[in-house]
C-alpha positions in Angstrom: 91.8 120.2 104.2 92.1 116.5 104.6 92.4 114.1 101.6 89.2 112.6 100.2 89.2 108.8 100.2 87.3 106.8 97.6 86.5 103.2 96.9 87.5 101.9 93.4 87.1 98.1 93.9 85.1 95.7 96.1 85.4 92.0 96.7 83.6 89.5 98.9 82.8 85.9 99.7 80.3 84.4 102.1 77.3 82.1 102.2 75.5 84.4 99.8 78.0 84.0 97.0 81.6 83.7 96.0 82.0 87.3 94.7 80.6 90.8 95.3 78.1 90.7 92.5 76.6 87.4 93.6 76.5 88.7 97.2 74.7 91.8 96.2 72.2 89.9 94.0 71.3 87.7 97.0 70.9 90.8 99.2 68.7 92.5 96.7 66.5 89.4 96.5 66.3 89.2 100.3 67.6 85.6 100.1 69.0 84.3 103.4 71.8 81.7 103.2 71.4 80.7 106.8 70.9 77.0 107.4 72.3 73.8 108.9 76.1 73.7 109.1 77.5 70.7 107.1 80.3 69.7 109.4 80.4 66.3 111.0 82.9 67.4 113.7 80.2 69.5 115.3 78.5 66.4 116.7 77.6 67.6 120.2 76.6 71.2 119.6 73.1 72.3 120.7 72.9 74.8 117.9 74.1 73.7 114.4 72.8 76.6 112.4 75.1 79.0 110.6 75.9 80.6 107.2 78.7 78.7 105.6 80.4 78.8 102.2 79.4 75.5 100.7 82.1 75.4 98.1 85.1 77.7 97.5 85.7 79.1 94.0 88.5 77.9 91.8 90.7 80.7 93.1 94.0 79.8 91.4 96.1 80.9 94.4 99.6 79.3 94.4 99.6 76.0 96.4 102.7 77.1 98.3 100.8 80.1 99.6 97.6 78.1 100.3 99.4 75.6 102.6 100.6 78.5 104.8 97.1 79.9 105.2 94.3 79.3 107.6 90.8 79.5 106.1 90.3 83.1 107.3 93.4 84.2 105.4 92.4 82.4 102.3 89.0 84.1 102.3 90.6 87.5 102.7 93.0 86.9 99.8 90.1 85.7 97.5 88.1 88.9 98.3 91.1 91.2 98.1 92.1 89.9 94.7 88.6 90.5 93.4 88.6 94.0 94.7 92.0 94.7 93.2 90.9 93.3 89.8 87.9 95.7 89.8 90.1 98.7 90.7 92.3 98.1 87.7 95.4 98.5 89.9 98.5 96.4 90.0 101.6 96.8 92.2 104.9 97.5 90.5 108.3 98.9 91.3 107.1 102.5 91.2 104.1 102.2 93.5 104.6 99.1 95.7 105.6 101.0 98.8 102.6 103.4 98.4 100.1 100.6 98.6 99.2 98.7 101.8 96.6 96.4 103.4 94.8 96.3 106.7 92.5 93.4 107.5 90.2 93.0 110.4 89.8 89.7 112.2 87.6 89.1 115.2 89.0 85.8 116.4 92.0 84.1 114.8 93.0 81.0 112.9 90.8 78.6 114.8 90.5 76.0 112.1 94.3 75.5 112.5 94.1 75.6 116.3 91.4 73.0 116.4 93.2 70.7 113.8 96.3 70.8 116.0 94.4 70.1 119.3 92.7 67.2 117.7 95.9 65.8 116.2 97.9 66.1 119.5 95.2 65.3 122.1 93.0 62.9 120.2 95.3 61.3 117.6 98.4 61.2 119.8 100.7 63.1 117.5 103.8 64.5 119.3 104.1 67.8 117.4 102.1 70.6 115.9 102.0 71.3 112.1 104.9 73.4 110.9 102.9 76.4 109.8 100.7 76.5 112.9 102.0 79.8 114.3 102.0 81.9 111.1 98.6 80.4 110.2 96.8 81.3 113.5 98.2 84.8 114.2 95.5 87.5 113.8 97.7 89.6 111.5 98.2 86.7 109.1 95.4 87.7 106.7 96.9 91.2 106.2 100.3 89.7 105.5 98.9 87.1 103.1 97.0 89.8 101.2 100.2 91.9 100.9 102.1 88.9 99.5 99.3 88.0 97.1 99.1 91.5 95.7 102.6 92.8 96.1 101.8 95.5 98.6 104.8 96.9 100.5 103.3 99.9 102.2 101.5 100.0 105.6 100.4 96.4 106.3 98.9 95.1 109.6 95.9 93.5 111.2 93.1 95.0 113.2 91.2 93.2 115.9 88.2 94.5 117.8 85.7 91.6 117.7 82.7 92.5 115.6 83.9 96.0 114.8 87.2 94.7 113.3 86.4 95.3 109.6 85.2 98.8 110.2 88.2 99.6 112.4 90.4 98.2 109.6 88.8 100.4 107.0 88.9 103.5 109.2 92.6 102.8 109.8 93.2 102.5 106.1 91.4 105.8 105.6 93.9 107.3 108.1 96.9 106.0 106.2 95.7 107.8 103.1 94.7 111.0 104.8 98.1 111.1 106.6 100.0 110.6 103.3 101.5 107.3 104.3 99.9 105.5 101.3 98.0 106.3 98.1 96.2 103.0 98.0 95.0 100.7 100.7 93.2 97.3 100.6 91.0 97.0 103.6 88.2 95.0 105.1 87.6 92.0 107.3 87.6 88.2 107.3 86.5 85.4 109.6 86.1 81.6 109.5 84.5 80.8 112.9 82.4 77.7 112.0 84.5 75.3 114.0 83.7 73.3 117.1 85.7 75.3 119.7 84.4 78.7 118.6 80.8 77.6 118.3 81.0 75.9 121.8 82.2 79.3 123.2 79.3 81.2 121.6 76.9 78.5 122.7 77.9 79.1 126.3 76.9 82.8 125.9 73.3 81.7 125.2 72.9 84.2 122.4 72.7 81.9 119.4 69.4 81.5 117.6 68.2 77.9 117.1 67.0 78.5 113.6 67.7 81.8 111.9 68.4 85.5 112.4 65.4 87.9 112.7 66.8 91.4 113.4 64.3 93.8 114.9 61.5 91.3 114.7 59.6 90.9 118.0 60.2 87.1 117.9 63.9 87.3 117.3 65.8 84.6 119.2 69.5 85.5 118.8 72.3 85.8 116.4 73.7 83.3 113.9 77.4 82.9 113.0 78.7 82.9 109.5 82.0 82.9 107.6 83.3 85.2 104.9 85.3 88.2 103.9 84.6 91.6 102.5 87.4 93.8 101.1 87.7 97.2 99.4 90.4 99.1 97.5 90.7 102.6 98.9 92.6 105.4 97.3 92.9 109.1 97.5 90.4 110.9 95.3 93.3 112.7 93.5 95.1 109.4 92.8 91.9 107.8 91.5 91.1 110.8 89.2 94.7 111.0 87.9 94.5 107.4 86.6 90.9 107.7 85.3 89.5 105.1 87.7 85.9 104.3 88.2 84.9 105.6 91.6 82.2 103.5 93.3 81.7 105.7 96.4 83.5 107.9 98.8 84.3 107.1 102.4 83.1 110.4 103.8 83.7 109.9 107.5 84.6 107.7 110.4 83.2 107.7 113.9 84.9 105.7 116.7 84.0 105.4 120.4 84.1 103.0 123.4 81.4 102.2 125.9 84.0 101.7 128.7 81.2 99.9 130.6 80.9 96.1 130.2 82.7 93.5 128.2 79.5 92.1 126.6 76.5 94.4 127.5 76.2 97.4 125.2 75.3 100.9 126.2 73.2 103.5 124.2 75.8 106.3 124.8 78.7 104.5 123.0 76.9 103.8 119.7 75.3 107.2 119.9 78.7 108.9 120.2 80.2 106.9 117.3 77.2 107.9 115.1 77.6 111.6 116.0 81.4 111.5 115.5 80.9 109.9 112.1 78.5 112.5 110.8 80.7 115.3 112.1 83.8 113.8 110.4 81.8 113.4 107.1 80.4 116.9 107.3 76.9 115.5 107.0 73.7 116.2 108.8 71.3 113.5 109.9 68.9 114.4 107.1 71.6 113.8 104.5 71.6 110.0 105.3 69.2 107.9 103.3 70.2 104.4 104.4 71.7 102.9 107.5 73.1 99.3 107.6 72.5 98.4 111.2 74.7 96.3 113.4 71.4 94.4 113.8 72.5 91.1 115.3 69.0 89.8 116.2 69.5 89.7 119.9 66.9 91.3 122.1 69.3 93.8 123.8 71.4 94.8 120.8 68.5 95.6 118.5 66.6 97.7 121.1 69.7 99.6 122.1 70.8 100.3 118.6 67.3 101.6 117.8 67.5 103.9 120.7 70.9 105.2 119.6 69.6 105.8 116.1 66.6 107.7 117.3 68.7 109.9 119.6 71.0 110.9 116.7 68.5 111.2 113.9 65.5 112.6 115.8 62.5 113.2 113.5 64.5 112.0 110.5 64.6 108.5 112.0 61.1 108.1 110.7 62.1 108.6 107.1 65.5 106.8 107.3 65.8 103.4 105.6 67.4 100.9 107.9 68.2 97.2 107.4 70.4 94.4 108.8 71.9 92.3 106.1 73.1 89.9 108.9 69.6 88.4 108.4 71.0 87.0 105.2 74.8 86.5 105.6 74.6 86.0 109.4 77.1 87.6 111.8 80.5 87.0 110.3 82.2 88.7 113.3 85.4 90.4 112.0 84.1 90.1 108.4 80.7 91.6 109.0 81.7 95.3 108.4 83.4 94.3 105.1 80.3 92.5 103.8 78.1 95.4 105.0 80.4 97.8 103.2 79.4 96.0 100.0 75.7 96.6 100.8 76.3 100.3 101.4 78.3 100.9 98.3 75.9 99.0 96.1 72.9 100.7 97.7 74.4 104.0 96.6 75.3 102.6 93.1 72.0 101.0 92.3 69.5 103.1 94.3 68.2 100.0 96.2 68.0 99.4 99.9 68.6 95.7 100.8 66.0 94.3 103.2 66.0 92.8 106.6 65.1 89.2 105.8 63.1 86.8 108.1 61.2 89.7 109.6 57.8 88.5 111.1 56.5 90.7 113.9 56.8 94.4 114.7 58.6 95.3 118.0 57.4 98.6 119.5 61.0 98.9 121.0 62.4 98.7 117.4 60.0 101.1 115.6 62.3 102.0 112.7 61.7 101.5 109.0 63.7 98.3 108.9 62.9 97.5 105.2 61.2 94.2 106.1 61.8 91.2 103.7 61.7 93.1 100.4 64.3 95.5 98.9 63.1 99.0 98.2 64.1 101.4 95.4 65.3 104.6 96.8 67.9 107.2 95.8 70.8 106.7 98.3 73.0 109.8 98.5 74.8 108.7 101.7 74.8 105.6 103.9 76.1 104.7 107.3 77.4 101.3 108.4 77.2 100.5 112.2 79.6 98.0 114.0 79.2 97.7 117.7 81.3 95.0 119.4 81.9 93.1 122.6 84.3 95.1 124.6 82.2 98.2 123.9 84.2 99.1 120.8 82.1 101.0 118.3 83.0 102.0 114.7 80.7 103.7 112.2 81.5 104.5 108.5 79.9 107.0 106.2 79.7 106.4 102.5 78.4 108.8 99.9 78.0 109.1 96.2 80.6 110.9 94.1 
């Protein structure tokens, strides 16, 4: 029998708030933080809408560490430290090699990349900043989290575009199930609101000019955001032995690939990931009360995700509560699954399904109960979180009450 894995701490930061309680309060209220991006260097973008963190908290991280971090790493460390505080764990000589970190990142340190391009190409400097390489590498966030918390067990980054956080969490579950660690800090982070990244997304013609309206018939595309969402995972036995407060259990993981197109999703890939997740969790479709959808707000994604959900859940799809919190915190790429993990855990804890904000018109191709605009009280015994990414990489997580 494989080890049970539970969550004992969560942390987050995004446009909705600078910690997990503030993020959850905003989600419950259906409050969207999407709006104009306040960045003068984005002067020639056609779309200047996003979900940004207006002001970082007074985090107290040592300045020597801060100067070696790109923004995406800093966000990860802030969220990881919050999660660790809630868990009540600290690393010491007896456990440091039994604790690790896996952090998902969809892009990389593009704030640093852009700063260096501007300095060299526009300002005429003849060299890059000294910490450029360690700041931009995708695995930097995991390394910085390990240094901030003293974790010397399995530590690495995970990158699979918009599924990165769910892949990081699923990999952390594996480390515990395999006995390589007792505790893992896992989630995702992203800081993509820079000119070069936004110009790339602009070229794909999938960005909404105003806001994100998942599943609404008048949806016009996705909106990018920044943030981080992290969790402390540990084996059930380890958590019980130390008398920890268990927030939820990660009951199962489902992974699949479309193997079809680099950007166009299929129905079969997400369907397979959903089925694999339920099987791994030992749950039936009717056991699931809430599903946090990938729900990006693009025409194709929302229709295909709806079809996959209906294939898997059958008649139960009509009584399943679904919502896309990207309507509030936007699509934070590699961080999205981490923020959506917070939504799932807190839905289970509080018995409240967060809404899909900005919803205006029913779409017959998206005929699910998408919890439009207003949160709903409902006992949530188990919840799923969908992440479906460019490259056809799919990762679904199952959470349940303990």
